[in-house]
C-alpha positions, 0 to 999 in steps of 0.5 A: 288763450285758455279754456279753463274758467274758475271762480271763487265763492266770494265772486259768486256772492258778489255777483249775486248781490250786484245782480239784484242791485244791493250793491254796485260793482265798486262796493265791497260787501260787509263781513255779515253780507258775505257770511249770509251769502256763503250760507245761502250758496251752500244751501243752494248747492245742496238743493241743486244736487238733488235735482238730478245726477251730476256727471262730475259727481259720479264715482265708482266704489267697491265692497268685498262680499262677505259670507251670509252678510245681508247688508254693508255700511258706507260711512266717513270712518273706519267703523263702516264696511266702506270708509268713504262719504255716504253716496246720495244714490246708487246708479248701477251695480255689478258683481265681480268674480275672481276672474274679473268677470262682471255681472250686472245687478238689479238696483231695487227700491228699499221697499221692494227689498223689505218685501222679500220674504227671506233675506238670508237666502243663499246664492250669487247676489242678483239684487241690491237696495240702498238706504241713505241715512243722515250720516251713512248709507246701507247697501242691502244685497240679495241673495247672500253669499255663502262660504264657497262664493266668498272663497272665490273673492267676489266684489260688489261694484257700485256706480254712485252719485256722491255729494257735492262739496260745499264752499269751506270759505269765500276763497274756495273755488268749489266742487263743480264745473265752470258751466254751472257758474251762472246757474249758481250766481242767478240761483243765489240772486233769486234767494237774496232778492227776497232777503234784501229790503227793496232788492232787485229794483223791480226785477224780482220776476226777471231774476227768478225766471233767469235763475230757473232757465239757467238751472234747466239748461244746466240739467239738460246738458248734464245727462249722459246718453244711455242705451234703451232696451224695450222688450214685450211683456210675456204672460206666464 
């Protein structure tokens, strides 16, 4: 017996076509049908990843803090401050000193950062903002480090949501846990059913409802319990 479950892009595409009665189980898909199904599946994955934080895509990054440096770039080659794939969003941030002590930072919006009157104020970093561009990301810090702080070797620690990798080919097993298989299969079926003439055999609404339900279940079970802190507002 085993608890491991894996599947390929071809299996998901095949199952989706079968669910909408575009083929029977014994019939092989044509190359063009597989190609179309794979494209739609990859598009679906990119749409799903924007619906909420996926626990399996949470990663930690670290960036050494430089003197008087207001922003740091994250991108896919050595020309960036951190050479790695651009994160979708920053979930939390800390500042680590040379003794390994970590201080939590506020993650503010890019708009709130733009409202700061003096971007080059000097002091220990307390706030960061993130801007996600098409090919890379920019992390803004405030205040900025001075030479004395840099000499103590401070590091910016980021907990981020990374992109979900797409299927490179039909034999690829994908970058997601097995509990997402059904949501992907029915989600793809809901897309294909509109592209196939007379597809679904009258089951269009049922397929789409099942796809929505499976996605909701996937999102509800993909949350990490966190502490909630409530404090009264104080007038000054």
